[in-house]
N, C-alpha and C positions, 0 to 999 in steps of 0.2 A: 583534438577533442575540445569542445567548448566548455565554458564554465557551467552552462546550463546542464549539459549531459553529465558532467562530473558530479554536480550536486544531486541530480536526479538519481543516478545509479548508486551513488554513495548512500542515499537514503533508502534505497531498495536492498542493498547488499552489505555495506560496511556498517552502518549504524545498527541494523538488527543484530549483527554479530556482537558488537559491543554491548548492546542491551542484554542479549542472551548471556554473555560471559559475566557481566557485572551483576545483573539482578537474579539470574537463574544458574548460578555457578555449577550446581550439582547435575542439572539436566539441560545444560546449555545446548547440546546437540539437538535435542528434541524441539526446544524452543526456537532455535535458529531454523530448523526444518519447517516449523509452522510459519515463521516469517517468510521463508522462501515460497512455501505453498500458497501464501496469500497472493502471490503473483497470478494465480489462476483467475483472480477477479478480472484480469485483463482479457479473458476470453470474450467478454461482452464487446470488445472491439471488432470481433468478427461479424457483428450485426450491423456495423456501419458501412456506408458506401461513401468514399473508398475506405477500406479497412484501416489504412494509416494515412493521416494527413498531418504533416509536420507541425503546422501552426494551429491545429484545432485544440481547444481546451477540453479535456476529458470530463472534467467535473460538470455534472448535470447534462452531459451529452449522451453518455452510455448508461444503460440501466443500472449496472452495479456501481456506477460512479455518481448516481443521482443523489440529491439532497435527502430523499426518503431513505435510500439505502444507507447513506452516511448516518442518518438518525438511528437506524437499527444497529450500526456498528458502535455508536456511542452507548446505546442501551446495553449492548453486549459486554462492555467494559465492567458493568456493575455486577455481573454474574461470574462466579469463580470458574465455572466450566468453559465459558466462552471468552474470558478476559484476554488471554494471550492472542487468540485469533482476532478478536475485535480490535485490540491495540495494533496488531500487525496491519489490519485493513485500514485503520485510521492513519497510520504512518504512510501507507501506500497512497491514500487520498491526499495527504499533506504533500507528498512528493509530486503528485500529479497537479495539485493546486499551484505549487511553486512554478510549474511549467506554464501555467496560465499567466503568471505575473512576469516571468522573465522573457 
């Protein structure tokens, strides 16, 4: 396993678990489930041809990974009802952005 994959999938699965346990101790299971559910944003990859390209940068290539979508995720952080999902989506975008750099 490469360092890139280790970092990427840690940001998708391990870091959210720590965030849920540390910041949302009483409802960590629900929060972690929301973080995992944020992976559904990757369904926009199905619109690309080819669906998977190893060296393609997802940021601003797929609709739900666009700068406009990311701006909506940032705005969502400021509202209590959308805060956890918005933060989960931003963490997802950060993980995908690191793929562009590495």
